N, C-alpha and C positions, 0 to 999 in steps of 0.2 A: 503494501500498500503506500508506502515510506517511496518507494524507487518511486510506486505512477506518480508520485505526488511531485516529486520532484526534478521530474521531466516535462512535465506541465508546466511548471513554474518557469525553468529551462530554457524554454522553447523563445526563444527572443522574436523578437518583431521586425518584418523587412524596412518598417521605416519610422526607425522608437520618433522622430520628430513627431511628425503625424499623430501614433497613440497619444505622447503628452495632449498634442491640444487637442484629438478627440475628450481627452481622462479630465482638461480642464472647461469640456463648455459642460453648457450648461442641459441640464435631462429636459428630454420629452418623451412623449409616448410615446413615437414609429422608433425613435432612437435608445430608447431605453431593451429594446424588447430584445433578449438577448437567449438561446438555445444553453438551457441548466442542463447538463448529464444527469439522468433520470436519478442515479442514484444520490446526488448532492447535495440534492436542495431541501432535507429536514433537518429541522428544528429541534432541539429535546427543550423538555422544560430548565433545564438546567441551565440553557446557551438563554436562553427568555429572560429568567430569575438573573444572573450576571450583567444583561444587558439590561435591563431596570436598574440595576445598580449598576452601572457606568453612568448611563440617565441622571439619577442622581447625582453623584459625585462629581461631573462637570453642571449641571445646573446649580447647586445649590452649594456649588466648592466647598467640597469634602469630602476625608478621603476614603480609599475602600473602608476599612475594618472600623474607621470608627464607630461610637455609637451613634451619632450625628446621622452617618450615611440609613445606620440600618433603621435607624427610625421615623426615616423620612420615605424609606423604601416601603415598609410596613404600610406608611399612611396612602403609597401612591401606586401601591402592592393593585388595587382591583385597575385600573389604567392601563385596557391588555396596550391603546395606542404605540408604550413606553418599552414593549417588547420586540421594534425592532429596528434595525439599523435607520442611522441617518436617510433620509430620500436619497440626496441628491452624494453621499460616499458609497452607497450603496449600486446608482447607475454607475461612479466609479471604479469600482470595482469589479466591473459584469465590463463594462470600456478592456481596465487589466488585462482580466485571467480569462473573458467569456462566461462568468458564471460567478456566482456572489456562492459560498461554504457555506452551505448549515448548521457550522458548530464558529461559525466567524466572531466572536464575542462585539468587539471593539476593532477602529483602526489605533495601531499603538502608536504609529510614524507618520509625517505626510517629510515631502519631498521638500529640500534643505532649501534657499535663494540661490545656491546653488545651480539650480537646478531645473528651482521654477521661478518667476517674477510675475505680479501684476499689482500694476496700480491703485487694486479694490485693495482698502487698509482693512473691509472685515469680510473679504474672502480667503474660508479655508485652504490652504495648497492642495493637492493632489494627496491620495493616500500611497504614501512608501510599505507599511508592513498594516499588516492584518495580526490580530489575537487568534487566537481558534482554540475551541474549548477542547480540552483533554479527549471526551468522545465523541467521536459522531457515528452516524447512520452510513450502511452500504445493503444493497443494493447480493444478500445471500447467495451463493455461488450454489446453484443444485449441479456443475458437472463434474469429471471423474477429471482426472492424472493427465488421461489424453491432449490434455487445452493447458497442457503446464503452466506458464506461470499463472492466467486466471483462476487454475485448482491453486495456486499456493497462495496467492492473494485474499483466499473469499474460503478455505478451510477450514473456519474459525463454525467451532458449533460440532462438527465432528468431530474431537478431542474427548479428552475422558470426560463420566461423568459421576460426580459425588453422592451420593445417595442419602447425605446429611444438609440439611440445607434450615440449619439452625442458626440465627443470628449469630453475629462474633462476637462478643462478652466485653472483651476485649483486643480494640486494636494495633494496642505491640505488643500480641502472642503473632511470630512469626509463624508467612505462609504458610509453611510447611505442617499446623501443627492446626490451619484452621478451618472450622469447617466449608465446603469448595459447594458454589453453585455450578450448575452444567456451565461451560464459558461461554457456547452460543447466545448469544440474546436476543431473542429471534420478535421479531413485531409485525404483526399477524396484519395484514389490509383487513380493513371493515368493511369492503367490498365486496373481498373472498370469500365467493361455498364452496363449501366444502363436496356438496355432489355435482354443482356441475366446472367441474376443471375447467370447462373452455374461460370460463368470467373469472378464475381466479388467480389473484396475480401472486408476481416474486415477491417472497421474505422479504422486508429487511430486516438489517443485523447490525445489532447496538458496537461496535467494537475503539478498546481504545485508540486515542489518539497522541501519541508523547510531540508529536510538534506541538512547539503551541503559537510560535511566528513562523510566515508566512514572507514572506520580500515578495509585494508584490506591482511593483515601477517598474521600466519595461525598458525603459535607459536605467537606472542600475543591475535590474537584472543582465542587461545587453554590456553594460560595465564591466560586472563579476564577472563576466560567465570570459571575457577577454582572459581577464587578468589570473584566471583560475587557470585558463589550459597557457599561458604565460610563463617560462624559466624558469624569474626569478621572482617573482608569489603563490605558486600556484601550491595545493594540499602538503606535496613533498618539501618543498621550502619553508613553510607554512609550517608543517612536522619540525624539521631540525630545529627553525630560530625558537619553537617553541623547548627545545629539547638546549638549548644553551646555557638559560641561564633557572636557577635554582627560583628566583623570584617569578621568572612568567608561568612556569607548570603550578605554581603557591596560590597565583593570581588568576590564571586556569578553572582552577581544579576550583575555586569560591565564585567561578562563572559558572560550570555547570550546576554546580550544588543547590548555587542562587535557584537558577533552570528546573533544574527540578520540583524542591518548594514552590515557586512560585506555579509550578502547572498541575502538583498537588493540589495547594489550596484553594485553585480558582474551581476546582470541585465543588458544589454543592453536601454537605452533609451528607447525603440522602447518596448521592455516587459516587463518594467516595467508600461509602458500605459496600455500596454493588461490585465498586474496584474491587475493596479484599474478597468478599464474597466467593469472585468468581476469578481469583486470583491476577488478581493485571495489580498487583501495592506495586510489584517493581519494575514493571512497565513505567509506571504513570507517578514513583514516587523520587526523592535521589539518588537513588540507587541508580539514575540513567540521569547524562546530562542531554547538551545541548539535541534537539530532535532525535531525541532515546539514544545517544551514542553511548558504547558499554566501556568501562575506565580495564583498559588489562591489567592482570595479575600483578601485583608485586605491589609494595610501597602502602601494607600496610592496608589498605581503603582503595588499592590501584592506583595504574597511571593514568591521568589524566591527557597524553599526550600526544592521544589520537585528534584528527579533524576531518568534520566530516564537511562539507560541500561549503564554498565561504559563503553562499548565497543565506542559506543556514543562520551561519555564526554572524553573515550579517545586520540579520534583521533581528540577531536577539541584540547586538549590540546599537541600533536604532535607539531600539525601543528602552533599553536602558536608561541612553538619554536621552530620550521623551520622558522618560518617569521621573527620572534628575530635573529637566524639566520644570515641572509640573509642577513639585515639592518644592522646589524652589519657585515658585509665584504663592504657592500653597500658605509657606511661611511669609512669606509677604506680605498675606489679606492677609495672615493669622494678626501679623505684627502691625496691621493696617499703614503699612509703611507704605509708600507712590506705589500703586498697579501698574501695571503694567498692560496694554493696551492686546486685553484676549484674541480679538476679533481674528488677526490675522498672526499663525503659530510659527512663518517663515522667514517673518525680521532681520533675524540672527543670523550669521552664519555660520552651516555645520562644525569650522573650524572653530570657533569661538566659545562655542556647544561644547568641544570635545573641548576646547585647550581649560574650561573650569572647573566640568566635568568629573568631580574626586571619588567615583566609586571606586573600590579595593575591589570589588566581582565584575569589572564591565566586563567581557571576551577581548581577550587580548584577538585575538586573531580573527576580530570580526573588523575595528581596531584598523587591525595594519591592512584590513583589504577594500576597508572603505577609508585607509589616508593613501593608497595605491588609485584611487579613483579619484581621490578631487589632484595629485598630484598629476593624473592623464589630463586633467581641464586645464590646470597654468599655459 
């Protein structure tokens, strides 16, 4: 699944400038039409909840985990119009990806002024990164091994089934000792009838989705694809650079752990419990890092010196910088200092934000990749 998603995201546009202009165009009924893959558009209740939470966070200038956010969310929870993406963001994501992922929670970062300029101070820049819920719905595959790759990506649900379906009393118990549900979490179509096979719709299955951030901008994807193929900043060179200093490895370990922690916390309480019952805790917790990458054996809890595709690392880094920027604005507002214009969030250069951002868990590989992209633009 992750390989297919990566291939889809890394398919570069033949005309990057044309796509960028299309991203910035106002949505219309005719132009907004998009062919959505049949197994990509289903939205889980956990996704809707996090979208409502994101709306409250931004509209009331509160942080997601604060009590104020939760209180306002409970007060506004009956309003179903807030559990969708912003219409403009939805249109732009369709323009960039060809569809809107059903597990898209929010836009996690936007293009900076190095890549997008506008004279309208209240116009937000197009998305560059989207945050994804750690569970997704796919069409269950009913075929066999003869179809090769399709079978490999859709065979969940045909694995082991444990008979004990009791609830997990202690979330800290190791997964090997927890009662497990069937790994396949199926959603039956409400229109399907068991008596008439001609009207029965394909079953859908909920699957763990360890990739938390997707790079959506065709401009950035194109630049990063070139860097990934280069002999100076490709994946082997990035791995060698990581291993050159212990401080690099320590920072990447913090980045991977931060990614896994954030992914696990993004799940609702109910979905976390389901994940534990179905044996998905290892895939969605901090045992795996960026885009589900596993540490190599050795060095205590493993060595985090492997590099996933540069697109995944760059998406994580850009989301971290944007999160830091929002936190900085929140602190200024909370201290009743001079507030910045919140209408246009690409009025600062990405270089200046990167220079000011002082997080100790920044994704170094993503940072090096974005620095290489910015150097190309000079």
